[in-house]
mmCIF file of the C-alpha atoms, coordinates in Angstrom:
data_MODEL
# 
_entry.id   MODEL 
# 
loop_
_atom_site.group_PDB 
_atom_site.id 
_atom_site.type_symbol 
_atom_site.label_atom_id 
_atom_site.label_alt_id 
_atom_site.label_comp_id 
_atom_site.label_asym_id 
_atom_site.label_entity_id 
_atom_site.label_seq_id 
_atom_site.pdbx_PDB_ins_code 
_atom_site.Cartn_x 
_atom_site.Cartn_y 
_atom_site.Cartn_z 
_atom_site.occupancy 
_atom_site.B_iso_or_equiv 
_atom_site.pdbx_formal_charge 
_atom_site.auth_seq_id 
_atom_site.auth_comp_id 
_atom_site.auth_asym_id 
_atom_site.auth_atom_id 
_atom_site.pdbx_PDB_model_num 
ATOM 1   C CA . MET A 1 1   ? -0.013  -0.374 -0.050  1.00 0.00 ? 1   MET A CA 1 
ATOM 2   C CA . ASN A 1 2   ? 1.817   3.202  -0.964  1.00 0.00 ? 2   ASN A CA 1 
ATOM 3   C CA . ARG A 1 3   ? 2.045   6.277  1.390   1.00 0.00 ? 3   ARG A CA 1 
ATOM 4   C CA . ARG A 1 4   ? -1.216  8.040  -0.130  1.00 0.00 ? 4   ARG A CA 1 
ATOM 5   C CA . ARG A 1 5   ? -3.742  5.185  0.262   1.00 0.00 ? 5   ARG A CA 1 
ATOM 6   C CA . LEU A 1 6   ? -2.633  4.740  3.649   1.00 0.00 ? 6   LEU A CA 1 
ATOM 7   C CA . ILE A 1 7   ? -3.390  7.917  4.610   1.00 0.00 ? 7   ILE A CA 1 
ATOM 8   C CA . LEU A 1 8   ? -6.452  7.917  3.068   1.00 0.00 ? 8   LEU A CA 1 
ATOM 9   C CA . ALA A 1 9   ? -7.523  4.676  4.358   1.00 0.00 ? 9   ALA A CA 1 
ATOM 10  C CA . SER A 1 10  ? -6.233  6.100  7.843   1.00 0.00 ? 10  SER A CA 1 
ATOM 11  C CA . ALA A 1 11  ? -8.399  9.132  7.021   1.00 0.00 ? 11  ALA A CA 1 
ATOM 12  C CA . LEU A 1 12  ? -11.279 7.327  6.476   1.00 0.00 ? 12  LEU A CA 1 
ATOM 13  C CA . LEU A 1 13  ? -10.991 4.937  9.315   1.00 0.00 ? 13  LEU A CA 1 
ATOM 14  C CA . LEU A 1 14  ? -10.654 7.484  12.045  1.00 0.00 ? 14  LEU A CA 1 
ATOM 15  C CA . PRO A 1 15  ? -14.338 8.403  12.807  1.00 0.00 ? 15  PRO A CA 1 
ATOM 16  C CA . ALA A 1 16  ? -15.391 4.629  12.266  1.00 0.00 ? 16  ALA A CA 1 
ATOM 17  C CA . MET A 1 17  ? -12.786 2.667  14.522  1.00 0.00 ? 17  MET A CA 1 
ATOM 18  C CA . PRO A 1 18  ? -15.450 1.416  16.977  1.00 0.00 ? 18  PRO A CA 1 
ATOM 19  C CA . ALA A 1 19  ? -16.625 -0.690 13.962  1.00 0.00 ? 19  ALA A CA 1 
ATOM 20  C CA . LEU A 1 20  ? -14.070 -1.901 12.608  1.00 0.00 ? 20  LEU A CA 1 
ATOM 21  C CA . GLY A 1 21  ? -12.915 -4.794 14.867  1.00 0.00 ? 21  GLY A CA 1 
ATOM 22  C CA . GLN A 1 22  ? -9.280  -6.431 14.274  1.00 0.00 ? 22  GLN A CA 1 
ATOM 23  C CA . SER A 1 23  ? -9.632  -6.761 10.233  1.00 0.00 ? 23  SER A CA 1 
ATOM 24  C CA . SER A 1 24  ? -6.514  -5.540 8.350   1.00 0.00 ? 24  SER A CA 1 
ATOM 25  C CA . SER A 1 25  ? -8.788  -4.463 5.522   1.00 0.00 ? 25  SER A CA 1 
ATOM 26  C CA . GLY A 1 26  ? -9.826  -0.632 6.238   1.00 0.00 ? 26  GLY A CA 1 
ATOM 27  C CA . LEU A 1 27  ? -12.109 -0.027 3.526   1.00 0.00 ? 27  LEU A CA 1 
ATOM 28  C CA . LEU A 1 28  ? -14.034 -3.496 3.348   1.00 0.00 ? 28  LEU A CA 1 
ATOM 29  C CA . ASN A 1 29  ? -14.366 -3.142 7.318   1.00 0.00 ? 29  ASN A CA 1 
ATOM 30  C CA . LEU A 1 30  ? -15.275 0.306  7.183   1.00 0.00 ? 30  LEU A CA 1 
ATOM 31  C CA . PHE A 1 31  ? -17.704 0.002  4.611   1.00 0.00 ? 31  PHE A CA 1 
ATOM 32  C CA . ALA A 1 32  ? -19.518 -3.089 6.324   1.00 0.00 ? 32  ALA A CA 1 
ATOM 33  C CA . GLY A 1 33  ? -20.013 -1.269 9.775   1.00 0.00 ? 33  GLY A CA 1 
ATOM 34  C CA . THR A 1 34  ? -22.717 0.272  11.491  1.00 0.00 ? 34  THR A CA 1 
ATOM 35  C CA . GLY A 1 35  ? -23.644 3.233  9.399   1.00 0.00 ? 35  GLY A CA 1 
ATOM 36  C CA . ALA A 1 36  ? -19.929 5.124  10.325  1.00 0.00 ? 36  ALA A CA 1 
ATOM 37  C CA . GLY A 1 37  ? -19.110 3.825  6.719   1.00 0.00 ? 37  GLY A CA 1 
ATOM 38  C CA . ALA A 1 38  ? -22.023 5.548  4.923   1.00 0.00 ? 38  ALA A CA 1 
ATOM 39  C CA . ASN A 1 39  ? -21.129 8.578  6.320   1.00 0.00 ? 39  ASN A CA 1 
ATOM 40  C CA . ALA A 1 40  ? -17.441 8.153  5.392   1.00 0.00 ? 40  ALA A CA 1 
ATOM 41  C CA . PHE A 1 41  ? -18.655 7.170  2.114   1.00 0.00 ? 41  PHE A CA 1 
ATOM 42  C CA . VAL A 1 42  ? -20.689 10.435 1.452   1.00 0.00 ? 42  VAL A CA 1 
ATOM 43  C CA . GLU A 1 43  ? -18.278 12.690 3.200   1.00 0.00 ? 43  GLU A CA 1 
ATOM 44  C CA . ARG A 1 44  ? -15.546 11.673 0.750   1.00 0.00 ? 44  ARG A CA 1 
ATOM 45  C CA . VAL A 1 45  ? -17.656 11.610 -2.671  1.00 0.00 ? 45  VAL A CA 1 
ATOM 46  C CA . THR A 1 46  ? -19.164 15.132 -1.415  1.00 0.00 ? 46  THR A CA 1 
ATOM 47  C CA . ILE A 1 47  ? -15.722 16.428 -0.822  1.00 0.00 ? 47  ILE A CA 1 
ATOM 48  C CA . ALA A 1 48  ? -14.077 14.879 -3.773  1.00 0.00 ? 48  ALA A CA 1 
ATOM 49  C CA . SER A 1 49  ? -16.833 15.928 -6.166  1.00 0.00 ? 49  SER A CA 1 
ATOM 50  C CA . ASN A 1 50  ? -16.639 20.015 -4.479  1.00 0.00 ? 50  ASN A CA 1 
ATOM 51  C CA . PHE A 1 51  ? -13.391 19.592 -5.449  1.00 0.00 ? 51  PHE A CA 1 
ATOM 52  C CA . GLU A 1 52  ? -13.514 18.336 -8.609  1.00 0.00 ? 52  GLU A CA 1 
ATOM 53  C CA . VAL A 1 53  ? -15.778 21.438 -9.817  1.00 0.00 ? 53  VAL A CA 1 
ATOM 54  C CA . ASP A 1 54  ? -13.769 24.229 -7.613  1.00 0.00 ? 54  ASP A CA 1 
ATOM 55  C CA . SER A 1 55  ? -10.407 23.037 -9.589  1.00 0.00 ? 55  SER A CA 1 
ATOM 56  C CA . SER A 1 56  ? -12.011 22.600 -12.892 1.00 0.00 ? 56  SER A CA 1 
ATOM 57  C CA . LYS A 1 57  ? -13.594 26.006 -12.916 1.00 0.00 ? 57  LYS A CA 1 
ATOM 58  C CA . THR A 1 58  ? -10.199 27.573 -11.295 1.00 0.00 ? 58  THR A CA 1 
ATOM 59  C CA . LEU A 1 59  ? -8.759  25.627 -14.464 1.00 0.00 ? 59  LEU A CA 1 
ATOM 60  C CA . LEU A 1 60  ? -11.039 27.255 -17.066 1.00 0.00 ? 60  LEU A CA 1 
ATOM 61  C CA . GLU A 1 61  ? -10.587 30.644 -16.006 1.00 0.00 ? 61  GLU A CA 1 
ATOM 62  C CA . LYS A 1 62  ? -6.834  30.212 -16.222 1.00 0.00 ? 62  LYS A CA 1 
ATOM 63  C CA . SER A 1 63  ? -5.903  27.640 -19.261 1.00 0.00 ? 63  SER A CA 1 
ATOM 64  C CA . THR A 1 64  ? -6.307  28.090 -22.915 1.00 0.00 ? 64  THR A CA 1 
ATOM 65  C CA . HIS A 1 65  ? -5.164  24.328 -23.267 1.00 0.00 ? 65  HIS A CA 1 
ATOM 66  C CA . PRO A 1 66  ? -8.241  22.867 -25.043 1.00 0.00 ? 66  PRO A CA 1 
ATOM 67  C CA . GLN A 1 67  ? -8.130  19.240 -24.200 1.00 0.00 ? 67  GLN A CA 1 
ATOM 68  C CA . ILE A 1 68  ? -7.441  19.920 -20.807 1.00 0.00 ? 68  ILE A CA 1 
ATOM 69  C CA . ARG A 1 69  ? -10.559 22.506 -20.698 1.00 0.00 ? 69  ARG A CA 1 
ATOM 70  C CA . ASP A 1 70  ? -12.683 20.277 -22.485 1.00 0.00 ? 70  ASP A CA 1 
ATOM 71  C CA . TYR A 1 71  ? -12.073 17.409 -19.538 1.00 0.00 ? 71  TYR A CA 1 
ATOM 72  C CA . ALA A 1 72  ? -12.766 20.301 -16.813 1.00 0.00 ? 72  ALA A CA 1 
ATOM 73  C CA . THR A 1 73  ? -15.491 20.953 -18.494 1.00 0.00 ? 73  THR A CA 1 
ATOM 74  C CA . ARG A 1 74  ? -16.860 17.178 -18.635 1.00 0.00 ? 74  ARG A CA 1 
ATOM 75  C CA . MET A 1 75  ? -15.718 17.215 -14.793 1.00 0.00 ? 75  MET A CA 1 
ATOM 76  C CA . ILE A 1 76  ? -18.198 20.421 -13.670 1.00 0.00 ? 76  ILE A CA 1 
ATOM 77  C CA . ALA A 1 77  ? -20.904 18.705 -15.564 1.00 0.00 ? 77  ALA A CA 1 
ATOM 78  C CA . ASP A 1 78  ? -20.738 15.000 -14.184 1.00 0.00 ? 78  ASP A CA 1 
ATOM 79  C CA . HIS A 1 79  ? -19.686 16.011 -10.434 1.00 0.00 ? 79  HIS A CA 1 
ATOM 80  C CA . SER A 1 80  ? -22.166 18.229 -10.124 1.00 0.00 ? 80  SER A CA 1 
ATOM 81  C CA . ALA A 1 81  ? -24.640 15.831 -11.337 1.00 0.00 ? 81  ALA A CA 1 
ATOM 82  C CA . ILE A 1 82  ? -23.209 13.337 -8.638  1.00 0.00 ? 82  ILE A CA 1 
ATOM 83  C CA . LEU A 1 83  ? -23.588 15.736 -6.062  1.00 0.00 ? 83  LEU A CA 1 
ATOM 84  C CA . ALA A 1 84  ? -27.464 16.661 -7.007  1.00 0.00 ? 84  ALA A CA 1 
ATOM 85  C CA . GLU A 1 85  ? -27.939 13.158 -6.898  1.00 0.00 ? 85  GLU A CA 1 
ATOM 86  C CA . LEU A 1 86  ? -26.666 12.850 -3.791  1.00 0.00 ? 86  LEU A CA 1 
ATOM 87  C CA . ARG A 1 87  ? -28.670 15.547 -1.970  1.00 0.00 ? 87  ARG A CA 1 
ATOM 88  C CA . ALA A 1 88  ? -31.668 13.736 -3.614  1.00 0.00 ? 88  ALA A CA 1 
ATOM 89  C CA . LEU A 1 89  ? -30.657 10.521 -2.225  1.00 0.00 ? 89  LEU A CA 1 
ATOM 90  C CA . PRO A 1 90  ? -32.581 10.720 1.649   1.00 0.00 ? 90  PRO A CA 1 
ATOM 91  C CA . ASP A 1 91  ? -29.674 7.975  3.058   1.00 0.00 ? 91  ASP A CA 1 
ATOM 92  C CA . ALA A 1 92  ? -26.988 10.810 1.865   1.00 0.00 ? 92  ALA A CA 1 
ATOM 93  C CA . ALA A 1 93  ? -28.802 14.227 2.511   1.00 0.00 ? 93  ALA A CA 1 
ATOM 94  C CA . THR A 1 94  ? -28.175 14.248 6.285   1.00 0.00 ? 94  THR A CA 1 
ATOM 95  C CA . ARG A 1 95  ? -24.277 13.070 6.048   1.00 0.00 ? 95  ARG A CA 1 
ATOM 96  C CA . LEU A 1 96  ? -23.333 15.760 3.788   1.00 0.00 ? 96  LEU A CA 1 
ATOM 97  C CA . PRO A 1 97  ? -20.832 17.487 4.525   1.00 0.00 ? 97  PRO A CA 1 
ATOM 98  C CA . ALA A 1 98  ? -20.622 21.278 4.303   1.00 0.00 ? 98  ALA A CA 1 
ATOM 99  C CA . GLY A 1 99  ? -17.647 22.030 2.500   1.00 0.00 ? 99  GLY A CA 1 
ATOM 100 C CA . LEU A 1 100 ? -14.179 21.029 1.916   1.00 0.00 ? 100 LEU A CA 1 
ATOM 101 C CA . ASP A 1 101 ? -11.820 19.577 4.483   1.00 0.00 ? 101 ASP A CA 1 
ATOM 102 C CA . ASP A 1 102 ? -8.766  21.237 5.158   1.00 0.00 ? 102 ASP A CA 1 
ATOM 103 C CA . ARG A 1 103 ? -6.300  18.676 3.149   1.00 0.00 ? 103 ARG A CA 1 
ATOM 104 C CA . THR A 1 104 ? -8.543  19.490 -0.071  1.00 0.00 ? 104 THR A CA 1 
ATOM 105 C CA . GLN A 1 105 ? -8.635  22.922 0.702   1.00 0.00 ? 105 GLN A CA 1 
ATOM 106 C CA . GLU A 1 106 ? -5.265  23.380 0.867   1.00 0.00 ? 106 GLU A CA 1 
ATOM 107 C CA . LYS A 1 107 ? -4.655  21.799 -2.555  1.00 0.00 ? 107 LYS A CA 1 
ATOM 108 C CA . LEU A 1 108 ? -7.194  24.184 -4.235  1.00 0.00 ? 108 LEU A CA 1 
ATOM 109 C CA . ILE A 1 109 ? -5.352  27.088 -2.737  1.00 0.00 ? 109 ILE A CA 1 
ATOM 110 C CA . ARG A 1 110 ? -2.105  25.895 -4.090  1.00 0.00 ? 110 ARG A CA 1 
ATOM 111 C CA . LEU A 1 111 ? -3.989  24.904 -7.703  1.00 0.00 ? 111 LEU A CA 1 
ATOM 112 C CA . ARG A 1 112 ? -4.755  28.815 -7.917  1.00 0.00 ? 112 ARG A CA 1 
ATOM 113 C CA . THR A 1 113 ? -1.354  30.201 -7.348  1.00 0.00 ? 113 THR A CA 1 
ATOM 114 C CA . PHE A 1 114 ? -0.498  28.191 -10.680 1.00 0.00 ? 114 PHE A CA 1 
ATOM 115 C CA . GLU A 1 115 ? -0.085  29.532 -14.202 1.00 0.00 ? 115 GLU A CA 1 
ATOM 116 C CA . GLY A 1 116 ? 0.152   28.138 -17.873 1.00 0.00 ? 116 GLY A CA 1 
ATOM 117 C CA . ASP A 1 117 ? 1.808   24.689 -18.478 1.00 0.00 ? 117 ASP A CA 1 
ATOM 118 C CA . GLU A 1 118 ? 2.586   24.191 -14.348 1.00 0.00 ? 118 GLU A CA 1 
ATOM 119 C CA . LEU A 1 119 ? -1.428  24.922 -14.160 1.00 0.00 ? 119 LEU A CA 1 
ATOM 120 C CA . ASN A 1 120 ? -2.076  22.701 -16.596 1.00 0.00 ? 120 ASN A CA 1 
ATOM 121 C CA . ARG A 1 121 ? 0.429   19.590 -15.204 1.00 0.00 ? 121 ARG A CA 1 
ATOM 122 C CA . TRP A 1 122 ? -0.796  20.353 -11.192 1.00 0.00 ? 122 TRP A CA 1 
ATOM 123 C CA . TYR A 1 123 ? -4.615  20.165 -12.368 1.00 0.00 ? 123 TYR A CA 1 
ATOM 124 C CA . VAL A 1 124 ? -4.079  16.955 -14.486 1.00 0.00 ? 124 VAL A CA 1 
ATOM 125 C CA . GLN A 1 125 ? -2.002  15.261 -11.370 1.00 0.00 ? 125 GLN A CA 1 
ATOM 126 C CA . MET A 1 126 ? -4.342  16.543 -8.965  1.00 0.00 ? 126 MET A CA 1 
ATOM 127 C CA . GLN A 1 127 ? -7.011  14.579 -11.143 1.00 0.00 ? 127 GLN A CA 1 
ATOM 128 C CA . VAL A 1 128 ? -5.417  11.512 -11.547 1.00 0.00 ? 128 VAL A CA 1 
ATOM 129 C CA . ASP A 1 129 ? -4.621  11.434 -7.707  1.00 0.00 ? 129 ASP A CA 1 
ATOM 130 C CA . GLY A 1 130 ? -8.041  12.474 -6.861  1.00 0.00 ? 130 GLY A CA 1 
ATOM 131 C CA . HIS A 1 131 ? -9.902  10.135 -9.219  1.00 0.00 ? 131 HIS A CA 1 
ATOM 132 C CA . LYS A 1 132 ? -7.446  7.121  -8.187  1.00 0.00 ? 132 LYS A CA 1 
ATOM 133 C CA . GLU A 1 133 ? -8.730  7.767  -4.604  1.00 0.00 ? 133 GLU A CA 1 
ATOM 134 C CA . THR A 1 134 ? -12.505 8.017  -5.659  1.00 0.00 ? 134 THR A CA 1 
ATOM 135 C CA . VAL A 1 135 ? -12.251 5.037  -7.806  1.00 0.00 ? 135 VAL A CA 1 
ATOM 136 C CA . GLU A 1 136 ? -10.969 2.989  -4.421  1.00 0.00 ? 136 GLU A CA 1 
ATOM 137 C CA . ILE A 1 137 ? -13.771 4.548  -2.446  1.00 0.00 ? 137 ILE A CA 1 
ATOM 138 C CA . PHE A 1 138 ? -16.598 3.709  -5.064  1.00 0.00 ? 138 PHE A CA 1 
ATOM 139 C CA . GLU A 1 139 ? -15.395 0.158  -5.516  1.00 0.00 ? 139 GLU A CA 1 
ATOM 140 C CA . ALA A 1 140 ? -15.217 -0.383 -1.420  1.00 0.00 ? 140 ALA A CA 1 
ATOM 141 C CA . TYR A 1 141 ? -18.516 1.018  -1.168  1.00 0.00 ? 141 TYR A CA 1 
ATOM 142 C CA . ALA A 1 142 ? -19.835 -0.814 -3.998  1.00 0.00 ? 142 ALA A CA 1 
ATOM 143 C CA . ALA A 1 143 ? -18.654 -4.265 -2.658  1.00 0.00 ? 143 ALA A CA 1 
ATOM 144 C CA . HIS A 1 144 ? -19.392 -3.931 0.992   1.00 0.00 ? 144 HIS A CA 1 
ATOM 145 C CA . GLY A 1 145 ? -21.621 -0.648 2.003   1.00 0.00 ? 145 GLY A CA 1 
ATOM 146 C CA . GLU A 1 146 ? -24.198 -1.295 4.258   1.00 0.00 ? 146 GLU A CA 1 
ATOM 147 C CA . VAL A 1 147 ? -26.906 1.157  2.946   1.00 0.00 ? 147 VAL A CA 1 
ATOM 148 C CA . PRO A 1 148 ? -28.594 -0.143 -0.048  1.00 0.00 ? 148 PRO A CA 1 
ATOM 149 C CA . ARG A 1 149 ? -29.364 2.832  -2.041  1.00 0.00 ? 149 ARG A CA 1 
ATOM 150 C CA . LEU A 1 150 ? -25.616 4.059  -1.481  1.00 0.00 ? 150 LEU A CA 1 
ATOM 151 C CA . LYS A 1 151 ? -24.433 0.915  -2.679  1.00 0.00 ? 151 LYS A CA 1 
ATOM 152 C CA . GLU A 1 152 ? -26.360 1.133  -5.983  1.00 0.00 ? 152 GLU A CA 1 
ATOM 153 C CA . PHE A 1 153 ? -25.666 4.907  -6.484  1.00 0.00 ? 153 PHE A CA 1 
ATOM 154 C CA . ALA A 1 154 ? -21.666 3.385  -5.761  1.00 0.00 ? 154 ALA A CA 1 
ATOM 155 C CA . GLU A 1 155 ? -22.052 0.546  -8.351  1.00 0.00 ? 155 GLU A CA 1 
ATOM 156 C CA . ARG A 1 156 ? -24.015 2.914  -10.896 1.00 0.00 ? 156 ARG A CA 1 
ATOM 157 C CA . ARG A 1 157 ? -21.309 5.527  -10.863 1.00 0.00 ? 157 ARG A CA 1 
ATOM 158 C CA . LEU A 1 158 ? -18.390 3.425  -10.254 1.00 0.00 ? 158 LEU A CA 1 
ATOM 159 C CA . PRO A 1 159 ? -17.673 3.295  -14.576 1.00 0.00 ? 159 PRO A CA 1 
ATOM 160 C CA . ALA A 1 160 ? -18.046 6.726  -14.725 1.00 0.00 ? 160 ALA A CA 1 
ATOM 161 C CA . MET A 1 161 ? -15.150 7.434  -11.682 1.00 0.00 ? 161 MET A CA 1 
ATOM 162 C CA . ARG A 1 162 ? -13.194 4.841  -14.117 1.00 0.00 ? 162 ARG A CA 1 
ATOM 163 C CA . ALA A 1 163 ? -13.257 6.985  -17.282 1.00 0.00 ? 163 ALA A CA 1 
ATOM 164 C CA . HIS A 1 164 ? -12.855 9.986  -15.560 1.00 0.00 ? 164 HIS A CA 1 
ATOM 165 C CA . LEU A 1 165 ? -9.556  8.117  -14.225 1.00 0.00 ? 165 LEU A CA 1 
ATOM 166 C CA . ALA A 1 166 ? -8.662  7.159  -17.657 1.00 0.00 ? 166 ALA A CA 1 
ATOM 167 C CA . ALA A 1 167 ? -9.344  10.499 -19.489 1.00 0.00 ? 167 ALA A CA 1 
ATOM 168 C CA . ALA A 1 168 ? -7.012  12.314 -16.520 1.00 0.00 ? 168 ALA A CA 1 
ATOM 169 C CA . GLU A 1 169 ? -4.362  9.949  -17.380 1.00 0.00 ? 169 GLU A CA 1 
ATOM 170 C CA . ALA A 1 170 ? -4.483  10.195 -21.125 1.00 0.00 ? 170 ALA A CA 1 
ATOM 171 C CA . LEU A 1 171 ? -3.568  14.070 -20.393 1.00 0.00 ? 171 LEU A CA 1 
ATOM 172 C CA . GLN A 1 172 ? -0.363  12.860 -18.675 1.00 0.00 ? 172 GLN A CA 1 
ATOM 173 C CA . ALA A 1 173 ? 0.259   11.146 -21.812 1.00 0.00 ? 173 ALA A CA 1 
ATOM 174 C CA . PRO A 1 174 ? 3.296   12.675 -24.200 1.00 0.00 ? 174 PRO A CA 1 
ATOM 175 C CA . ARG A 1 175 ? 1.718   14.294 -27.055 1.00 0.00 ? 175 ARG A CA 1 
ATOM 176 C CA . PRO A 1 176 ? 3.918   13.918 -30.832 1.00 0.00 ? 176 PRO A CA 1 
ATOM 177 C CA . PRO A 1 177 ? 5.527   17.125 -31.739 1.00 0.00 ? 177 PRO A CA 1 
ATOM 178 C CA . GLN A 1 178 ? 3.189   19.098 -33.556 1.00 0.00 ? 178 GLN A CA 1 
# 
């Protein structure tokens, strides 16, 4: 498990420690718990989606790169739809966090300091890293979540999260000279 995954798993596990038992499989145990897993899932998806929207708006304000702008436009549309869907789910509506957590807010502030190619590189890297985490969270909840409507939401939205990750990774790929 790389350091980033360990930090993510630790952050997700802290609020649910009483529900975890002795297993070493953090996300699986978290999402098989007594409700804390649903809270953690909704919180992480909401924070991630808010970050996708906010960081993509920043990118659109400052970048002229056409492919990255197209990707950012897609992230705003798709993650706004995810947020609207979560707000409409009775099982999620009372669990939604008010805003970004400190770690994510710091990433957004840092992104806003960049310009040009540096902005594009940082934005794409943040998209790759963020969607890797998001895919892991969706996979774990789809497999082991305890709230049926949230589990169905995770199962249904997982292919889109994988597609977002693949598209972000494609933006990192070296391009032939023009």
